[in-house]
Structures are given as structure tokens and as C-alpha cells.
C-alpha positions, 0 to 999 in steps of 0.5 A: 328599741328605738322610739319609732319601733315602739310606736309601731309595736303599739300600733300593732297591739292596738290593731290586734285589740281592735280586731279581737274586741270587735270579733268578741262583740259580734260573737256576743251579739249572735247576729242581733245588733239589738242585743248589744248596747253599741255597734261592734266597731265601738267595742273595737275602738274602745279596746284600741284606745286602751291599748294605745293611749295610756302607753303613749302617755307614759312613753311621752312623759318618760321621753321628757323626764328621763334625759333630765334624770340621766343628765343629773346623774351623770353630772354627779360623777364629775370631779369636785373641781369641775362641780365648783366651776360656773354653770356655763363651764359645766354645761360645756363639759357635759356637752363634751361628754354627750359628744364622746358618748355618741361617738363611743356608740359607733365603736366596737367593744374591742376598740372601746376597751383599747382606747378608753385609757388613751384620750388622744387616740380616742379623739383621733378615732372619733374624728375618723368616725365623723364625730369631731371633738373641740379638744382632747377629752379628759379621763373623767369625761370618758368615764362620764360618757360610759355612765351616760351610755349605760344609764341611757340604755337602761332607761330605754330598756325599762321604758320599752318594757313598761310601755309594752306591758301597759299596752298589753294590759290595757288591751286585756282590760278592754277585752274583759270589759266587752259585754252586751250592756257595756256602753262602749260608744259613750266611752269612745265618744267621751275620749274623742271629745277630750281629744278634740278639746286638746287639739283645739287648746293647742293653738291657744296654748301655743299663742299664749306661750309665744306671747309670754316668751316675747313679753319676758324677753322684751321686759329684759330689754326695756330694763336696759333701754328706756321705753320712750327711747325705743318707741319714740326714737328716730335713729336705729343704730344698735352698735356694740358698746365700745371700750370705756363706753357704756352706750348700747347704741340707739334702738329707735322704732320709728324708722322701722315702723315707717318702712313697714307701713310704707312698703305695706301700703305700696303692696296694698296699692298693687294687690287691692285693685288687681285682686278685687277686679279679678274677684269681681270678674270671676264672681260676676262675669266669668263663665263656669268653665273660665272660672274653673281654670282661672281661679286655681291658676290665680291661687297658684301664686299663693303657693309660691315660697316668698324667697322665690318672690325675693329672687324675682324682685332681686333679679328681674323687677329691681334691675328692670325698674333701675334700667327703666328709670335710666331710660326715662332720665335720658329721654327727659334730661339727656343724662342717664341717671338711675333715680330708682334704685334696684333695692327700693320701696317700690320694688318690694311693694310691687313684688309683695303686691303680686304675692298678695293678689291671690289672698285679696282675690280669693277672699273677696271672691268668696264674699261676693259669691255669698251675696244672695242671688235674689238681690241681683235678680231684683236689681236686674228686674228693676231695669239696672244693668249688670255693671250697675247691679255690681256697683249699687247692690253687690259691692255694698252688700259685700263691702264689710267682708271685703274690708275685713279681707283687706285688713287681714291681707294688710297684716299678712303684708306687714309680717313679710320678711324675705321679699323685703330683705332682697328687694328693699334692703336693710337701710333703716331711715326715715324718708318718703321717696319710694325709689330709695331703700328702706327696711321693716321690723321683720328684717331687723328681727332676723338681723338681730337674732343672727350672728355671734351676739350674746343672747343677753345683750340689748342688741339681741333682746331688741328683737323680742321688743320688735316682735311683740310690737309687730304682734300687737299691730297685726292683732289690732288689724285682725280685731278691727277686721272682725269688728268691721265684719260683725258690725256692718255685716248684712243678715240674709235669710 
């Protein structure tokens, strides 16, 4: 029985337990709700929890542990000469066994019996079934594949029986617990409290896991490449070590960091004025009808995938700036020269700024709207105009929140990848001309983790050093944004 069918059975058992427990509680109350400690729905929920939760825990634990046990058992059937091979070779052999086992599941019993003794014919048959093999399976692999299928099926049958038995037993236990003085509401609320605690812990544990994994791999990188060469190096050239050459290349962070900050700065120069002015207009000047239409339309930009922005930069904005620069050059000097490259800092900055406009606008609009109306009325009552009220009262009151919103938007700009790949290129260099290509940290992370590099080489491990650096930068920006908001936030009654 597949996992999805098991889950469906658990849901059915849980629903039946809920209905049965609720009906039993209603019958015991005799129509008087005061006769029971809890409402009938709590008794039903208690029964559904007992019918579903323990069995789900057993199911997930079984699915996590069983493959490792089966794998260890199958590897134990390998011949002695295979077991003596390095771990990498054994893993390749086991991968072949898994592929053969998957293909055997597609064969009928007669086909399997006739092909088991002929590896070449089995390989050809599996290729016909859409399961190509890297080579001809050896006889021990076929036997191991049979063992794998057999043990996997046995484990699946036992798991199904155990899970369903626990579910039914939990439902019966909960039904027997239904009584007038049984505190079902307290039990259900305690379970929900733990569920909320687990849900809130997932994000924290995920963040900790990401940081630890990056730190571990970054530590392996810094064991090969000196710390100072990475953080203070001015050349990015992670080449392969040549024959007789022990050099792994140069991994200078400075060009990537400057490119990241430069492109992010241009993006913020585009996004901040437009987004902030749009927020002021929608919060202070626009009518409710215009605001109800303009705000959703502006926030549509936030839902566009970044790869679409990248295509827009590559196909439209980049060529437009290149051709425009040629026209300007022709008018000024008579020579049509493209002094703005199609892939450049300004191209990526403009398109990224367009992408960031809804973030700045939406956050700033919410902050400006939160300023109490009494401040506006007091300023207008003293004779100030609306524009003076906005400049002298509203914006100063909302400034801490706006600054925090801009810093969070900047961290969003620093982490962008796809727009930079298509609009700014991959050239890692130090220069201040916004019309030339540059690249960012995120682009090089993608470059270093793609291809056929070994996962233990410095060329690959440097991606984790770049990742932890980028994580630290964005973390500092977010912490500083929270500090600004909390330190200068105005408290109103």
C-alpha cells in the first residue's frame, strides 16, 4: 500500500473516530451541555487526534529509518571482493542495484524468471521499459535487486499493518475515554499548543541547520585557502590546478562584494524615490477609489518571477540603453559608439529597482498610514498646508519605520541572482563605471555549484564561504533595521 493511500486511510479512520466520539458525548450529555466537561466537538477532536497523530509519527519514523536498514541488509549480500572496494565503488554498485530493482518491478513474473539468468537480456529489456543502465548488471546485482524488492515489500506490508493497527487502537482508546468529567478540551488544547510550538520551531531549526551546514563547508574551504586571501583578495580567478601546479587559483571576495553593493546601490536609487513617492501619494493624496485600484496594481510587480525581470533586462532594457548611448555618442562626437554595454551595472540596477518598487511602496505605505490622524489634524488646524504637514509631521513621525523598510529592501536587493546573471554579466572586476559589466556574490555562488567540479574542491567549497558572507551581511542589515525602528519609534496612545 502506497504512502498516499495509508494517509487517506488514516484520515478516514480519524473522521470516523471524530463522528463516533462526538455522537457518544452528545448521547451522554442527554441534551444538557452542562452535564459534560467539554463540548462534544472537543471529544471528537480528541478521538481524531488519537486516531491520527500516533500513527503518523510511527509512519514518518518508519519511512525515515527503514531505507537505511534495508540498504544495510542488501549491502551485506555483496560478495567479499565488492565489500573490500572503496566506499565510492560500493555506492555505485548499490545505485546499480536500486536501478535494477526498480526495473524489475515493471516486469511480469514470467519475464523476470526468464531474464534473471541473462544479464545482457535483462539490460536490454529494462532499456525498453525506460530504465537504462550504465552497464551490464553482474549476477550478484540481480540477486541483490531481488533481495531489495523483497525486503522493501515486507517492510511496506509490516508498516501498513502496524500504522493502521495503531490508528484503530488509538481511536478505540479515545472512545473509551469519553465520559462526563473527562477534560477533553484541556487535552486538545495542550496538543494544539505543542503543535504551534513545533511549527514555530521549524523556522528556527531550519535557520540553524542552514547556518551550521554553511559554516561546516566554509571551514573546509578555509582549511585550504587562507582567510586573508579570501576576504582581502582583489582577484577572482577560481581556476583548476594545472599539472604540477598546486595553486587552486585566486578567490578574492572584494570584486564580488563591490559588484553586489554597487548594483544594489543603483537599484535602491531607482526604487526608493519612486516607491516612497508612490506610498506618499496613496497614503495622503489618493482617494479611496484610486487607492483600491492603484495599490493592488503596484503590488503585482512583486508577484512577477525574477527570471522574467531578467528576460526584460536582457531583451528590452539592455539593448535600449546600448542603442541610446550610441545615439547620444553620435550627436555629441559624430561617432556612434556604445559607451553603455547591454549587460552593465546600470541595466541590472534599473531592472532590480523596478522589482523593488512594490516592496518600498507597500512597506512605506503601511508605515505612513499608521501615523495617528490626530497629528495631521493638529498640523492642519495650526494653519499648515497638506504638503507642509507631510514634510514636517507625517514623514518625521514615520521616518524610523521607513528607514527600517529601506534597509530590509536593501537586503532583498543584495540577495538577488537571476536579474544580475542576465543583466550585469559574470565579470568579476573592480571598477566604478556603471556602464560596464560587474557581477555579484550570488551569481558566483550559482556558478561555483554548477558543473562537474568535485564537491570537495576549493572551487566548489568557496560557494559556502560566499554564502555565509552574504548571510552575515543581510543579517547585519536586518538587525540594524530593527535597531533603528525600536530606537526611534514614536509611541502614540
